[in-house]
C-alpha positions in Angstrom: 106.5 88.7 68.3 105.3 92.1 67.0 102.1 91.7 69.0 104.1 91.0 72.2 106.2 94.1 71.7 103.1 96.3 71.1 101.5 94.8 74.3 104.7 95.6 76.3 104.8 99.2 75.1 101.1 99.7 75.8 101.5 98.2 79.3 104.5 100.4 80.0 102.6 103.5 78.9 99.6 102.5 81.0 101.8 102.0 84.1 103.4 105.4 83.6 100.1 107.2 83.3 98.6 105.5 86.3 101.7 106.1 88.4 102.5 109.7 87.4 99.6 111.0 85.3 95.9 111.5 86.0 95.5 108.0 87.4 97.8 108.9 90.3 95.2 111.3 91.7 92.5 108.7 91.7 94.6 106.1 93.3 96.0 108.2 96.1 92.9 110.3 96.9 94.3 113.6 95.9 91.1 114.7 94.3 89.2 115.9 97.4 91.5 117.0 100.3 93.4 120.2 100.5 97.1 119.6 101.1 98.4 120.7 104.5 95.2 120.0 106.4 95.8 118.2 109.7 93.6 115.4 111.0 93.8 113.7 114.3 93.9 109.9 114.4 91.1 108.9 116.7 92.8 105.7 117.9 96.3 107.0 118.9 95.6 110.8 118.7 98.6 111.5 116.5 98.4 114.4 114.0 98.1 113.2 110.4 98.5 115.4 107.3 95.8 115.0 104.6 98.3 113.5 102.1 99.7 110.9 104.5 98.6 107.8 106.3 95.3 106.1 105.6 91.7 107.4 105.4 88.2 106.0 105.7 84.8 107.6 105.2 82.6 107.3 108.3 79.1 108.7 108.1 80.1 111.1 105.4 83.2 112.4 107.0 86.8 111.5 106.2 88.7 110.0 109.2 92.5 109.8 108.8 94.9 107.4 110.5 98.6 107.3 111.0 98.9 103.6 110.2 97.0 100.6 108.9 96.9 99.1 112.4 95.0 102.2 113.7 92.6 102.1 110.8 91.9 98.4 111.4 91.4 99.0 115.1 88.9 101.8 114.3 87.0 99.7 111.8 86.4 97.0 114.4 84.4 99.4 116.6 84.1 103.0 115.4 81.8 103.9 118.3 84.6 103.2 120.8 86.8 105.9 119.4 84.2 108.5 118.3 81.7 108.1 121.2 78.2 106.9 120.7 76.7 110.4 120.7 78.9 111.7 117.9 76.8 111.5 114.7 79.1 113.5 112.4 82.3 111.6 112.9 85.7 113.3 113.3 87.4 115.9 111.3 
């Protein structure tokens, strides 16, 4: 019983650290983007803040999307949304 209590305390502390501590930055991608930077979703052309929506690296450039649906659509055929001559991706 004492081992179970120790395990539950450890699991609770681990959860709190991953949710609110240093692990939160790794999970949510807050380690590379500057807050407040706007991106344009290449699928629906909506403006997306760097701390919102979804992101994918494409040819070394972060491409942000307003929804999972737009990101999935982009991943099916990136050339359709970026153009075949665009080697750098979208910013």
